[in-house]
MARMAR-391650 format. One record per residue: x, y, z of N, C-alpha, C, O in turn; residue in one letter. Coordinates in pm, whole numbers, plus 50000, padded with zeros to 5 digits. Layout:
REM MARMAR-391650
XYZXYZXYZXYZA/...
END
This chain:
REM MARMAR-391650
500524886747536499644878447615499934880647763501094880547805M/498914882747841499044885247984499174872148060498424862648036E/500134871648151500314859848235499544861748364499734871648434T/498674852348396497894853048518498624845548629499114834448609L/498674851748744499314845648860498254842948964497404851448991T/498294831249023497334827849129497614836649251498754838849290A/496534841449311496644850049428496214842249551495184835549551I/497014843349654496694837649784496264849249873497054858249901N/495014849149920494494859850005494814856650150494304846950206W/495674864850210496054862550349495324872550440495234884350407I/494814867850552494174877250646495244886250708496234881350763P/495034899250698496024908850745495674914550882496514915250972A/494414918750896493994925251021492474927151016491824923550918C/491954932751122490554936651124490444951051073491384958851085Y/489304954451017489074967950966489374978351074489994988651047I/488934975651196489104985151307490564986951350490874996051427D/491464978251302492884979551336493574990651259494664995051296D/492954995151150493595005051062492895018551080491685019451059V/493635028951117492985042051136492435047551004492995045050897P/491355054851013490805061450894491855070850835492505078450907E/492005070150703492975078250629494385076650684495155086150692N/494705064350721496035061050771496415046950736495745040250657G/497505042450795498005029250763498555021750881498765027250989G/498775008850859499414999950955500364990950877500354990850754V/501164983450950502124974450887501884960250936501564958051052C/502034950750845501974936650882503214929650828503854934550734M/503534918550886504684910850838504154898050774503324891050832K/504664895150654504324882750584505624876550536506234881550441H/506054865750599507354860050566508444870050599508524875050711G/509264873050499510344882950518509924896950478510724906350487D/508684898650434508234911650384507404919050488506644913050564E/507554932250490506654940950564505714947350462506164953050362Q/504424946450488503414951750397502624962650468502124960650578I/502534974350404501754985550457500334984450402500134982050283A/499354986350489497944985850452497334999350484497525004750593I/496615004950387496065018450402494535018150393493975011950303Y/493895025050486492445027150484492215041450436492255050950515N/491985042950307491775056250248490275058950258489555058450158F/489815061950380488375062950405487725074750332486535074150302S/488485085250303487905096550227487455091950088486555097850029R/488085081550036487735076049905486975062849916486535057349815R/486825057850039486215044850063486975033849988486365025249924N/488325034349997489175024849927490275019850020490655026550117E/490775008049990491875001750064493014998949968492794995649852W/494255000150018495444997649937496484990550022496424990750145Y/497444984149955498574978050025499814979449937499754978049815A/500944982250002502224983649933503324977550022503084973850137T/504494976549966505634973150052505784984350153505414995750126Q/506314981250270506514991450373507844998650356508035009550409N/508764992650284510104998150265510095009750165509705007950050L/510515021550210510695032650118512035030550048513065029650115C/512055029649915513295026649844514295038249842515455036249808P/513865050049877514735061749873515885060449973517055061549935H/515575058150099516605057050203516555043550274517165041750379K/515805033950215515715020350269515195020150413515745013350499Q/514115027750437513505028250570512135021650567511365023650472Q/511825013850669510505007650683509565018150741509415019250862M/508925025750653508195037450702506905040650627506135048950674A/506645034450514505515039050432504165037350501503235044950472L/504025027750592502745026150662502425038250748501265040450783S/503435046050783503225058250863503155070650776503095081950826R/503145068650645503125079850551501765086450542500755081250591G/501765097850478500545105550459499915101450326500605101150223M/498615098250326497945094550202497125106250151496655114550229I/496955106750020496205117549957496005114549810496175103149767G/495665124649734495435123149590496325132749515496665143449565S/496695128749393497645136649314497095139249174496505130449112S/497295151349125496985154748987495515156148956494655154749043G/495255158848827493875160848781493035148248792491825148848812E/493695136648777492945124148784492795118948927492235108248949D/493295126649024493165123449167493715109549200493085101849273C/494895106449145495505093449171495855092249319496475101249375E/495455081049384495795079249525497295077349542497945070649462P/497845083449650499285082849671499605082249819498765085149904K/500855078249847501375078549982502705085949977503495084149884V/502965094250079504225101550090505015095850206504485094250316A/506275092750182507155087950289507215098750398507405110450367C/507065094850525507045104950631508405111750655508455121950723P/509475106250601510805111950627511235121950520511625133150552F/511185118050394511725126550287510685130450182511035136350080H/509435127150206508295131550125508305126549980507645132549895K/509035115849951508905109649818507505103849811507065097149905K/506795106349702505425101449691505335090349588506035090449486T/504465080749617504295068949532502815066449506501975068549593F/502505062049384501145058549348500735046049425501485036349431S/499545046349484499025034549551498455024549451498155013149487L/498305028649326497815019649221498945012149152498894999949139L/499955019549108501025013449027502345011849102503185003849061S/502535019349210503795019149283504825028849227505915030249284G/504505035549117505425045049053505715056849144504825061649214E/506965061549144507325073649218506755085649145506975087349025C/506015094049215505335105449153506145118349165505695128849118L/507325117649226508155129649240509275129849135510215137749147T/509165121249034510125121448925511395113648949512275113348863G/511525107249064512715099449094512585085449035511485080849005D/513715078749019513735065348960513555054749068514405045949084D/512445055449141512105045649243510715040549213509935047149144F/510395028849265509025023849262508855014449380509825009649438S/507605011849414507305002749523506354991949473505644993849374I/506354980649542505474969549510504094972549568503974977349680K/503054969549490501684971049538501024957349545501434948049477T/500014956249628499294943749648497784946349636497314957049673Y/497034936649585495574938149587495054936449730495654929449812P/493944942849757493324942349890491834939549873491194944449781V/491304931549964489844929849970489424930150116490184926350205K/488204934650138487634935550272486374927050274485504928350188V/486284918250374485114909550387484914905950534485874902750604A/483684906350578483314902050714484164908750822484564902350919D/484434921750804485164929250905486664927150905487364932250993G/487184919750806488614916950798489194922550669488494924050569K/490484925550673491234930450556492144919150511492864913150592V/492114916250382492944905750322493864912050219493454920850143Y/495114907250216496084911850117496394900150024496614888950069V/496404903049894496694892749795498184891749766498814901649727G/498744880049785500154877649752500204866449648499274858349638V/501274866049573501424855449474501484841949542502244839949636N/500664832749494500684819349548501964812449503502304812449385A/502664806749597503934800049563503774785049566504734777749540A/
END
């Protein structure tokens, strides 16, 4: 049985704040969240900003692209090129790392990130 968690949609930024095919970082509480405008796919994603490989706050500056035959969206850490799925957070380079992902919605020129309601 799937457990449903209430989502709190927090305003993150304006659409124009995020470069096309790039990312920005926002702070929510103690967390840094990376937001990506994958304009080549007309999609938005959000993940933790912390790269678990070397514990650097860098993923918002990473390179986004697609991986494999199914064209899974991914982000590569700008320092050591570990790549992570923007859908599941799984490390795509075979390492035992993963990142947290967040739902994203865009409405009225603003980007919202979904966090668990506490």
